[in-house]
N, C-alpha and C positions, 0 to 999 in steps of 0.2 A: 490350653495351648492356643497360641495365636494361629489363626487361619493362614497356612503357608501361601495360599493363592493371593491373599491380601498383601502379604509381605512382598511377594514377587511383583505385584502390580506397582509397588512403590519403588521398585528397583529398576535401574536402567537395563535394557536387554543385553548390552555389552558394557560392563563396568569400566574396562580399560582397553581402549582400541589400539591395536598394534598395526604397524605398517603392512604386515602380511594380511591382516584382516581387511584392510582398506583395499589392497591389491585384488583380493577375491571379490569384494563387493563391487568395485569398479568394473572388473572383468565381466561379472554377471550382468551388470547394468548395460554395458556396451553390447552384450549379446542379446539384449532385449530391444524393443522398439521405442524406448524412452527418449527423453530429451538430451541425455548425456552425450550422444554422438555429435550433436551440433556444437557442443562446447569444444570438443577435441578437433572437429573438422576445421574450425576457424575460417580461413579464406576459401575453403572448399564449399562453404554453405551455398554459394550461388550456383554450384554445379549439381547435376543429378548424380549424387554419390551413392554407391552401394557399399554396405558393410561386408568386409571380407572375413574378418575374424579378430579375436583378441586372445592373448595367451599370457599366463602368469609365469614369472621366473624362467626366462629364456637364458640359457647359459651359452656364452660365446667364448672364443679363445682368450679374451682379455677380461672376462668377468661376466656379471649377470645383469640383464635388463629386467626391471621389476615387472613391467607390462609392455607387450608389443601389441599394437593395434594397427589394422590395415583397412583401407578403403580403396575402391576403384571407380573410375568413371570413364567409359570408353576405353581408349588405349592407355590411359594414365592411371597411375597408382600412387597412393599416399601411405607411407609407413611411418608410424610414430614409435620411437623408442623412449619409453616413459620411465623416469626415475621418481619414485614416490618417497617423500620425506615428511615426517611429522616434526621431529626436532633433532634427530641425530645429525652429527656433523658428516660432511662428505668424507668418504674414504680417500686415502692418498691417490691423487691424480684421477679421481673418479669422473669429474666433468670432462676432462681431456680424453679419457678412455671412451666416454660416450660419443664424443665428436669423431674420434678415430673409427669407432664401430660404425657410425653413420656413413662415413666415407667409404668403408669397405662394402657396406650394403649398397650404396649408390653404384659403385663400380660393378657389383655383382648383378644388380637388377637392370642396369642399363638405362638408355633413354626412355623418357616417359614416366620414370619413377622418381617421386620426391620422398626423401627420407629426412625426417626432422627429429631432433632430440627435444624432449619435453621434461620440464621439471614441474611436478605436481606437489604442492606444499601449501601451508598457510601463508598468507600474504607477508607476514613479517620475516619468513624464512628467506625471502628473495633478497634481503639485505646481506646475506652471507656471501663471502667471497667465493667465486666459482659459479654462482647462480647465473651470472650474465653470459656464461659460455653455452648455455642451452638455447636452442633456437626459439622455443616457446616456454613461457612461464604461465602455468594455469593454477590459480589459487583454489584451495578448498572452498573459500567463500564464494567464488564464482560457480563452482560445481553445486554447492548447496542452493544457491539462488536459482539455478536452472532446474534442479530437481524439485524444488519446492513449488514450482508452477504446475507440476503434474498432479492429476487426480488419482493416479495409480497408487494403491496402498504400499506396494513394494518400493516404489520410487520415493514415496513420502518417508518410509522407514529408513531408507539409505540417507536421505537428507538429514533427518533427525539424528541418526547415528553418527554421521560425520560431525555435525554441530556439537553433539555431546562429547565426542572424542577430542575435538580441538579444545573445548573448555576444560576437560579433564587434564589434558597435558599442560595447559596454561596454569591451572591451579596446582598441578603436581600430584603425584600418586602417593597416597598414604597407606602403606601395607598394614593389614590386620594380622596381629600375632596369632600363630597356630601352635598350640602346645605339642601336638603330635609331630608336626613337621620339624619343629625345633629339637625335639628329643632325638629324632633320627639324625639330624645334622650334628648334634652334639656327640652321638655315638660314633659317627664317621670321623669327627675331629679327634676324639679320644684314640681311635685306632691309628689314625695318621700320625698323631703326635708321638705315640709310643713306638710304632713300627716303621714309619717312613717320615722322620722329621725333616728330611731334605725337601719334601714337598712344600713345607712352610705354609700349611693351610691356616688361614685366619680362623681364630676361635669364634664360632657363631654365638650371637647374643639372643636375637629374636628373629624368627623366620615366618613368613606368611605362607598360606596355602599356595602351591604352585612354584615355590622356590625349589626347583629340582635340579639345576645344573650347578656343579661346583667347579669354579675356575681357579686353578692353581697358578695364579698370576705371579707369585713370588718364588716359584719352585727354583731350586738351585740349578743353574745352568740353562734353564728354560724360562726364566722370568721375562715378563714383557719388556722390562728395561734392557735385558741382555740381548733379546732377539729383535728389538725394535718393533715389537707387537706383531711380528711376522709369524710367530709360532707360540702355542701355549698348550697346556694339558687341561682337558675338560672331562670331568666325570659326570655322566648322565645316568644316575642310578635307576630311575624309573624305566629307562629303555635298555638297561644292561649294556651300555656302551662306555668305554673309556677311550678318549680320542687324543692323539697328538695332532692338533689342528693347525693348518697353515692358511693364513688369510689370503683372500683373492687368488686362490689357486685352483686350477682346473684338475679334475680327477685324472684325466688321461696323462697330464704332465707329471703328476705325482707318481702315478703307476709306473711310468717309464723310468723315472729317476730312482725309485725305491725298490724295484722288483728284485734286485739281487741282494738286498740287505734285510728284507723282512723275515721275521721268525715265522714258523708254520702257522701260528694262531693269529698273526697280524694280517689285516686286509686294508685296502684303500677304499675309502667311502666318501660320499658327499656329506658335508655338514654345513647347512645354511648356505652362505656365500663362500664357503671354504671347502677345502678337501682335507681329509684326515687319514692318518694311520690309526686303525681301530683294533682294539681287543674286546671281544665279547665276554661279559661276565654275568652272573645271575642278577636279575633285576631286583630292585628294592621297592617296597610299598611304603610311602610316606604316611599313609593312613593307619598303619599298624605300628605297634611298639617295636623298638629296635631289638628287644629280646626275642630270640628265635630267628633273627635275620643276620646273626653274626657272621656266618659263612659268606653271605653275599657282600657284606661290608668289607670283610678281609680280602675277598677276591678283587673288589674294586680298587682298594688302596694298593694292593700288590701290583695290579696292572698299571696303575698310574705311576708307581715308582719304576716299574720296568720301562715304561715309555720315557721317563725322565733320563734314565741311564742310557737307553737306546739313543736318545737325541744327543747326549754328550759324547757317546762313543762313535756314532756314525756320522754326525754332523750333516744331516740331510739338507740343511739350508745351502751348503756348499754345492750340492748336486743340483739344486734348483736355480 
């Protein structure tokens, strides 16, 4: 048997870097005494600036800010509303919503507070339309260059991880087939095709480890084409969640709109940058054969079909 530690040494610590991973790494580095603060301070470098804090995934009335960072100097404060992008397109009106959010924060914080919107992304991303609407554009490359000057092993790790992450996205991700995961997906498809054909689940061919969310993007009445991508049904077997998911939606708003139409086993929950009407079902284990997990599969498909019918009958988008 090959020494597993030797194999691990040849593997990148993070094979595929996601935006959420970068958010957490950046927030952690900002909370340290490393060089990253100077990159984000920009024109404040000449002042004696003190770090106030950094937060990941701040939800506001019009959406989510990936990272909020704040500094202060005397009676002045600097607040940065940071949107982090690797390669995903902007959501509808996303740059404009960042500008509106910054204006609200300025009004709330009053004189002496500067609030700036920041786009953090690879340099080539700044060619995308909407990038120019951000007050500051900070490239991954600039972050890597600053971090690489540090002798701190943690900071060096972040620099190398970001560099590897950019290169991985430029080359593209090649998923590795998982027989166990594919077998479970196939069992889910068989059940959906037989008992809930209106979900129109695509037949799986090959799935990698980690392929855990099933998006019913073609479901009758709730397809992304019919809803303008504003709503979709997502089955998350490993978590035991089946969601009717509404994009760019605040939980409080969905709770208010849907409180009189929900069934007893339906709740409103947060899901990534969206809000969802959720039904809990037994969780699935993609590492186990589907045999013996039939009841969990049946429950998941039944819940997805119920949410499809619920959407068509109640038309919650009209309430929102």
